[in-house]
N, C-alpha and C positions, 0 to 999 in steps of 0.2 A: 130121514134118522141121518144124521152125523154125528160121526167120531171123534170126537178130540185127544187124540193121544197123549198131551199131558195134564188129561184129568187126575189126580192122584187117588189113592186109594181106591176103592172096591173099584171094576172097572165097570163102565156104562154107558151104553152108548146119548148124545145131547139128541133131544129130539125136538124139529121147530112145524112148525103149523103150516101146512103150503098156502092156505090162506091168510099168513101174515103180509105179503108181499102188496097183494092187487087188494086189498082188502082198506090200507092205503094210511093207519092206523099210527106208523112208526113217523110220521108225519104231521101226526096231532100229535103226542105224549110224549110225557119227558124221553131221554135217552132210555131208563133202566126197564123202558116196554117190551124193548126184544129183549134181552137176558130173563124178564119175567112171563116175555112166555113162551119161550126156548123150558123154561123151568113148569113152567106148570104143565107143556106139550108132554114133558120127561116123565113127570109124576103120572100123567095120563096112559105112560104103556103098559101096556100087562106086566105083571108080578111085581109094580109095585103097589105099596098101602101106606100109608102116610102122611103128615106135616107135609108142607114145602121146606118147612125147616130140619123135618128129617134125612128130606131129600139134599138139601144143603150141605150136609153135617157128610152122608152118605157118599158124597159126590168130590167135594172141595174141603170138607174139616171143616166146614161151617162159613169157611173163606170167602168168598168168590168176589174181586178184584171189582169185573165185570160187569155187577148187581150195586157196586158201592159199600163192597164188604158183606151183611149180610141181610133180610126182608127188612131191617131198622134203621138202613141205610138212608143217608136223604134222596129224593128225584133230585136231577138238573137233567137241562135241554143241553148242556154239550158236555164232556169229558172234560174233569178238571185237569189234567195233565198233555194234553191236545194240546196241538199248534195252532195259534190262534191265525182266520184269518183277516186282514184288518182290512182287504181290499174287497170281500163280499161283506162283514161286515166292521166297517171302521170307527165302532160306539166304541167298542172293543168287548170283551167277555165279561163284564159284570149288568153293562148299561144293555146288552141284550140278551141277558138271563134274564134281569129284570122285569122287558119287554113282553119276552114269550111267558113269562107265567102271566103279565097284566092281562094278555089273552088271555093264555087259558085258565086262568080264576075266575073271569070273568062270561067265559064260553059254558063253565059246569054250574058256576050260580046259574046265568040264566037258566040252564034246562034243570035244576033244583038236585044239584048233587054235591053232594063238597068236597072242596078241593084238596090231594091227596097232598100231604106232605113227606111221606116216606113209601119203598115198598112194598112196603104190608098193608097202608092206604089201599095203593096201588090195584094190590090184588083182590081187597073186598070188591073196590069198582066194578073188574073183571067179571067179579058173580053176583053184582048188582045188571052190568047190562049183556050179563047173555053168554061174554067170551068162553067164561068156566062155567064149573059147577061144581062141586062139594056135596057129598054125600058120606057120612056116615053107614057103616057097616058093621056089621057082627065084628069083622077082620082087619076093622080102622077104615082111616080115613080112606077115600076114595078121590081123585080125581078126572075131569074125563071136559073136552071141548067140544062143539058145535063145528060138525062135516063145514058148514060155511060160516065162516066168523060175524056176526053183524056189524054196518057198517059205520065209519062213524058221523054220516049226513043221516040216518038214521034216526040215533040218540044222542046229536049234539050242533046245536044252529052254527054251523061252518058260515064264515064269510066266504063271498063272493068268487076270491081268488083263490083258500083257497078250496074250496069248491072245486075251481075248473083244472086245478093240478092237480086232485086227487083222480078226475073225471078221464081228464089227460090218460092219467099212469093205468085205469082198470083199461082202459081203453088199447093201448100203447103195450100190453100185457096179453090181450083178450088179441088179439091182432098179427103181435109179431111172430110165434110161429107158424102163423097160417100162411105171412107173411113172405118167410124161409120158404116153406113149402111150394108157393109159389114161383119165387124166384131161382130155387134149385131147378124148378121144370125146366123154365125158361132157355136157363144158361148150361146145365147141364144134357137137357131133352132136344134145345132148339141151336145151341150154340148163339145166344145173346142176339135175338134179334130186332132189328131198329121198332119192328111192328109184327103185327103176326093176325090174319083172322082166328076164329074163333070160337065158342061161345064157354057161356058158363058149364055146361052138362059135359064139352070137354076138355075141361081144364079139371072139371072135377072124377073125370076119370082118370086123368093124366095124372095127378097130385093124389089120389089117395083121399080127399076129402069131397061133402057135397055140396052142392053147389048154393047152399047158403054161406059155409067158412067162403068159401075162393070170390064171392058177392063182398064179402066184410074187408076179404085182401087186397080187393082189384082198389074199394073206397076209399084205404088206407093209404096205394099208393098212389089214390087219384089225389087226396087232401095234401098229399106230402108234394105233390107235386113232380114224381117220377113219374110217372104215365097218365097219358089222356084215353080214356075212351069213345069211340066214333059208330056211327051206325052211320055208314053215307059218307057224308061231306060237313053232314054236323056230329055236336059235340055231345053226345048220352051220358044221361047219369046213372052212374055205375048202379048206385043203390036200387034201381029199379030193375032191372035189367032183372028178363024172364030167363029160366033156364036156358028154353032149344034158341033163346035169338042169339042170327048171326054179330059180331062186331067187331074193331076194328081194335086191337089192342097197341100202341102206341108207348115206347120206352122212352122216356130221357135217362140213359147210364152218364148220362159224363156228374148229374145231378143227385143218381142214385150213389153213386160211386164217393162222392163228395160228401154226401149228410150221410150215410150209414155205415156202422161200424160192422165188418167183416169178420168169421171167427174160421180160419182154415184150420181142420186139425187132421191129423195124416192116420190113416187106419192105423200104422202102429205103435202110433200116440195115446190109442183109444183106451 
Protein backbone atom coordinates (compact mmCIF):
# COMPACT_ATOMS: atom_id res chain seq x y z
CA UNK A 1 0.00 0.00 0.00
CA UNK A 2 1.41 3.38 -0.95
CA UNK A 3 0.31 6.76 0.28
CA UNK A 4 -0.18 9.69 -2.10
CA UNK A 5 0.55 12.85 -0.10
CA UNK A 6 -1.13 15.03 -2.75
CA UNK A 7 -4.53 13.39 -2.35
CA UNK A 8 -7.05 16.11 -1.47
CA UNK A 9 -9.94 15.71 0.92
CA UNK A 10 -10.17 12.88 3.48
CA UNK A 11 -6.87 11.06 3.92
CA UNK A 12 -6.85 7.56 2.45
CA UNK A 13 -3.99 5.37 1.31
CA UNK A 14 -4.09 4.09 -2.25
CA UNK A 15 -3.55 0.33 -2.49
CA UNK A 16 -2.03 -1.49 -5.46
CA UNK A 17 -2.45 -5.23 -6.00
CA UNK A 18 0.87 -7.03 -5.47
CA UNK A 19 0.30 -9.26 -8.52
CA UNK A 20 -0.35 -6.44 -11.03
CA UNK A 21 3.22 -6.19 -12.34
CA UNK A 22 3.92 -9.90 -12.51
CA UNK A 23 0.60 -10.75 -14.16
CA UNK A 24 1.40 -8.68 -17.24
CA UNK A 25 -1.93 -6.88 -17.61
CA UNK A 26 -0.07 -3.58 -17.83
CA UNK A 27 1.19 -4.65 -21.28
CA UNK A 28 -2.25 -5.70 -22.53
CA UNK A 29 -4.75 -3.11 -21.29
CA UNK A 30 -5.11 0.59 -22.06
CA UNK A 31 -3.17 2.93 -19.78
CA UNK A 32 -6.12 3.47 -17.43
CA UNK A 33 -5.89 -0.19 -16.38
CA UNK A 34 -3.20 0.75 -13.84
CA UNK A 35 -5.12 3.50 -11.98
CA UNK A 36 -8.34 1.46 -12.23
CA UNK A 37 -6.60 -1.46 -10.52
CA UNK A 38 -5.35 0.93 -7.87
CA UNK A 39 -8.87 2.31 -7.36
CA UNK A 40 -10.41 -1.16 -7.04
CA UNK A 41 -7.57 -2.27 -4.75
CA UNK A 42 -8.30 0.70 -2.51
CA UNK A 43 -12.04 -0.01 -2.57
CA UNK A 44 -11.23 -3.56 -1.47
CA UNK A 45 -9.50 -2.42 1.73
CA UNK A 46 -11.27 -2.84 5.08
CA UNK A 47 -13.25 0.18 6.12
CA UNK A 48 -14.63 1.21 2.73
CA UNK A 49 -18.11 0.43 1.46
CA UNK A 50 -19.53 1.98 -1.69
CA UNK A 51 -19.12 2.31 -5.43
CA UNK A 52 -15.96 3.25 -7.31
CA UNK A 53 -17.62 6.59 -8.00
CA UNK A 54 -18.04 7.08 -4.24
CA UNK A 55 -14.36 6.35 -3.66
CA UNK A 56 -13.30 8.64 -6.49
CA UNK A 57 -15.36 11.41 -4.92
CA UNK A 58 -13.95 10.77 -1.45
CA UNK A 59 -10.29 10.81 -2.50
CA UNK A 60 -10.19 13.10 -5.52
CA UNK A 61 -13.40 15.12 -5.28
CA UNK A 62 -14.65 13.16 -8.29
CA UNK A 63 -11.83 14.00 -10.72
CA UNK A 64 -8.57 12.10 -11.13
CA UNK A 65 -6.40 13.08 -14.09
CA UNK A 66 -4.57 9.75 -14.06
CA UNK A 67 -7.80 7.86 -14.75
CA UNK A 68 -8.95 10.32 -17.38
CA UNK A 69 -11.20 12.41 -15.17
CA UNK A 70 -13.76 9.92 -13.94
CA UNK A 71 -15.05 6.44 -14.74
CA UNK A 72 -16.70 7.70 -17.92
CA UNK A 73 -13.38 8.93 -19.31
CA UNK A 74 -12.21 7.42 -22.60
CA UNK A 75 -9.60 4.69 -22.60
CA UNK A 76 -6.28 5.33 -24.36
CA UNK A 77 -3.02 3.47 -24.89
CA UNK A 78 -0.94 6.60 -24.31
CA UNK A 79 -1.31 9.62 -22.08
CA UNK A 80 -2.45 12.57 -24.24
CA UNK A 81 -0.03 15.02 -22.61
CA UNK A 82 3.10 12.82 -22.70
CA UNK A 83 5.97 13.63 -25.05
CA UNK A 84 5.90 11.21 -27.98
CA UNK A 85 8.92 9.01 -28.67
CA UNK A 86 9.24 9.06 -32.46
CA UNK A 87 12.27 6.76 -32.38
CA UNK A 88 10.25 4.02 -30.73
CA UNK A 89 7.03 4.71 -32.67
CA UNK A 90 7.84 6.79 -35.77
CA UNK A 91 4.28 6.47 -37.07
CA UNK A 92 3.11 9.01 -34.46
CA UNK A 93 0.55 8.97 -31.68
CA UNK A 94 -2.64 8.72 -33.73
CA UNK A 95 -1.44 5.89 -35.95
CA UNK A 96 -0.01 4.03 -32.96
CA UNK A 97 -3.28 4.42 -31.01
CA UNK A 98 -5.29 3.15 -33.99
CA UNK A 99 -3.01 0.14 -34.36
CA UNK A 100 -3.16 -0.72 -30.65
CA UNK A 101 -6.96 -0.43 -30.64
CA UNK A 102 -7.24 -2.64 -33.73
CA UNK A 103 -5.18 -5.38 -32.11
CA UNK A 104 -6.85 -5.00 -28.72
CA UNK A 105 -10.35 -5.03 -30.22
CA UNK A 106 -9.62 -8.05 -32.39
CA UNK A 107 -8.22 -9.95 -29.40
CA UNK A 108 -11.26 -9.25 -27.21
CA UNK A 109 -13.73 -9.95 -30.02
CA UNK A 110 -12.03 -13.28 -30.78
CA UNK A 111 -12.45 -14.24 -27.11
CA UNK A 112 -16.11 -13.17 -27.08
CA UNK A 113 -15.71 -10.08 -24.90
CA UNK A 114 -17.03 -6.57 -25.64
CA UNK A 115 -14.46 -3.91 -26.46
CA UNK A 116 -14.49 -1.30 -23.64
CA UNK A 117 -14.59 2.38 -24.51
CA UNK A 118 -14.54 3.90 -21.01
CA UNK A 119 -12.95 3.15 -17.65
CA UNK A 120 -16.36 2.06 -16.40
CA UNK A 121 -16.62 -0.45 -19.25
CA UNK A 122 -13.20 -1.80 -18.31
CA UNK A 123 -14.24 -2.15 -14.65
CA UNK A 124 -17.10 -4.39 -15.78
CA UNK A 125 -14.64 -6.53 -17.73
CA UNK A 126 -12.55 -6.83 -14.56
CA UNK A 127 -15.60 -8.45 -12.96
CA UNK A 128 -16.14 -10.76 -15.94
CA UNK A 129 -12.49 -11.82 -16.00
CA UNK A 130 -12.27 -12.39 -12.25
CA UNK A 131 -9.76 -9.61 -11.63
CA UNK A 132 -12.29 -8.17 -9.19
CA UNK A 133 -15.54 -9.06 -7.45
CA UNK A 134 -18.41 -6.85 -6.35
CA UNK A 135 -20.97 -7.82 -3.74
CA UNK A 136 -24.03 -6.01 -2.46
CA UNK A 137 -24.21 -6.33 1.33
CA UNK A 138 -26.68 -4.90 3.86
CA UNK A 139 -24.10 -2.16 4.47
CA UNK A 140 -23.59 -1.37 0.79
CA UNK A 141 -21.29 -2.37 -2.08
CA UNK A 142 -18.11 -4.26 -1.21
CA UNK A 143 -15.26 -4.77 -3.69
CA UNK A 144 -12.57 -7.45 -3.50
CA UNK A 145 -9.71 -8.81 -5.58
CA UNK A 146 -8.25 -12.35 -5.62
CA UNK A 147 -4.79 -12.87 -4.07
CA UNK A 148 -3.46 -13.96 -7.46
CA UNK A 149 -4.78 -12.28 -10.61
CA UNK A 150 -5.80 -14.36 -13.63
CA UNK A 151 -3.19 -14.16 -16.37
CA UNK A 152 -3.99 -12.40 -19.66
CA UNK A 153 -3.06 -15.52 -21.62
CA UNK A 154 -5.62 -17.57 -19.69
CA UNK A 155 -8.43 -15.31 -20.91
CA UNK A 156 -7.29 -13.76 -24.19
CA UNK A 157 -5.61 -15.06 -27.36
CA UNK A 158 -2.27 -13.28 -27.07
CA UNK A 159 0.09 -13.29 -30.04
CA UNK A 160 3.41 -15.13 -29.84
CA UNK A 161 5.48 -11.98 -29.36
CA UNK A 162 3.39 -10.69 -26.44
CA UNK A 163 3.23 -14.15 -24.88
CA UNK A 164 7.04 -14.39 -24.97
CA UNK A 165 7.40 -10.89 -23.49
CA UNK A 166 5.00 -11.60 -20.60
CA UNK A 167 6.67 -14.96 -19.90
CA UNK A 168 10.01 -13.15 -19.75
CA UNK A 169 8.67 -10.54 -17.33
CA UNK A 170 7.28 -13.19 -14.99
CA UNK A 171 10.53 -15.16 -15.13
CA UNK A 172 12.59 -12.07 -14.33
CA UNK A 173 10.34 -11.09 -11.42
CA UNK A 174 10.46 -14.64 -10.09
CA UNK A 175 14.22 -15.08 -10.37
CA UNK A 176 15.38 -11.50 -9.69
CA UNK A 177 15.31 -11.68 -5.87
CA UNK A 178 16.85 -15.17 -5.99
CA UNK A 179 19.73 -13.98 -8.17
CA UNK A 180 20.24 -10.98 -5.89
CA UNK A 181 20.56 -13.25 -2.86
CA UNK A 182 23.05 -15.53 -4.58
CA UNK A 183 25.16 -12.63 -5.88
CA UNK A 184 25.17 -11.02 -2.43
CA UNK A 185 26.65 -14.24 -1.03
CA UNK A 186 29.27 -14.47 -3.79
CA UNK A 187 30.31 -10.84 -3.40
CA UNK A 188 29.95 -10.13 0.33
CA UNK A 189 30.85 -13.54 1.75
CA UNK A 190 33.23 -14.97 -0.86
CA UNK A 191 34.83 -11.82 -2.27
CA UNK A 192 33.58 -12.09 -5.86
CA UNK A 193 35.42 -15.28 -6.85
CA UNK A 194 35.95 -16.18 -10.51
CA UNK A 195 34.86 -19.70 -9.64
CA UNK A 196 33.78 -21.67 -6.60
CA UNK A 197 33.35 -25.38 -5.91
CA UNK A 198 29.99 -25.79 -4.22
CA UNK A 199 26.58 -27.50 -4.32
CA UNK A 200 22.94 -26.44 -4.27
CA UNK A 201 22.64 -27.55 -0.65
CA UNK A 202 25.64 -25.44 0.39
CA UNK A 203 24.40 -22.39 -1.47
CA UNK A 204 20.93 -22.87 0.02
CA UNK A 205 22.36 -22.74 3.55
CA UNK A 206 24.52 -19.73 2.71
CA UNK A 207 21.70 -17.72 1.14
CA UNK A 208 18.83 -18.79 3.38
CA UNK A 209 16.91 -20.15 0.39
CA UNK A 210 15.90 -23.69 -0.48
CA UNK A 211 17.75 -25.69 -3.13
CA UNK A 212 15.00 -25.20 -5.74
CA UNK A 213 15.31 -21.42 -5.43
CA UNK A 214 19.08 -21.58 -5.80
CA UNK A 215 18.68 -23.79 -8.86
CA UNK A 216 16.41 -21.17 -10.46
CA UNK A 217 18.97 -18.45 -9.74
CA UNK A 218 21.72 -20.52 -11.36
CA UNK A 219 19.56 -21.21 -14.42
CA UNK A 220 18.96 -17.47 -14.83
CA UNK A 221 22.67 -16.65 -14.48
CA UNK A 222 23.60 -19.31 -17.05
CA UNK A 223 20.88 -18.32 -19.52
CA UNK A 224 21.91 -14.66 -19.23
CA UNK A 225 25.54 -15.48 -19.99
CA UNK A 226 26.71 -14.41 -16.53
CA UNK A 227 27.94 -17.81 -15.39
CA UNK A 228 28.75 -21.40 -16.32
CA UNK A 229 28.08 -24.51 -14.29
CA UNK A 230 30.60 -27.34 -14.73
CA UNK A 231 31.06 -30.85 -13.34
CA UNK A 232 34.59 -31.96 -13.98
CA UNK A 233 35.56 -30.58 -17.39
CA UNK A 234 32.03 -30.85 -18.78
CA UNK A 235 29.38 -28.16 -18.75
CA UNK A 236 26.45 -29.20 -16.60
CA UNK A 237 22.75 -28.44 -16.93
CA UNK A 238 21.93 -26.15 -14.01
CA UNK A 239 18.27 -27.13 -14.17
CA UNK A 240 19.12 -30.81 -13.53
CA UNK A 241 21.49 -30.43 -10.61
CA UNK A 242 20.75 -32.49 -7.52
CA UNK A 243 21.05 -30.84 -4.12
CA UNK A 244 24.14 -32.78 -3.02
CA UNK A 245 26.06 -32.73 -6.33
CA UNK A 246 29.30 -30.79 -6.34
CA UNK A 247 29.86 -28.43 -9.26
CA UNK A 248 32.02 -25.47 -10.20
CA UNK A 249 30.25 -22.17 -10.59
CA UNK A 250 32.33 -20.06 -12.98
CA UNK A 251 31.30 -16.39 -13.03
CA UNK A 252 31.77 -13.86 -15.82
CA UNK A 253 31.77 -10.74 -13.66
CA UNK A 254 32.55 -8.42 -16.57
CA UNK A 255 29.43 -9.58 -18.39
CA UNK A 256 27.37 -9.46 -15.20
CA UNK A 257 28.40 -5.88 -14.41
CA UNK A 258 27.84 -4.70 -17.98
CA UNK A 259 24.33 -6.07 -18.35
CA UNK A 260 22.73 -5.75 -14.93
CA UNK A 261 21.62 -2.74 -12.92
CA UNK A 262 22.95 -2.42 -9.39
CA UNK A 263 21.34 -0.51 -6.55
CA UNK A 264 23.46 0.52 -3.59
CA UNK A 265 21.53 1.57 -0.49
CA UNK A 266 23.47 2.82 2.51
CA UNK A 267 22.17 1.88 5.93
CA UNK A 268 21.61 5.52 6.87
CA UNK A 269 19.44 5.97 3.71
CA UNK A 270 17.06 3.16 4.59
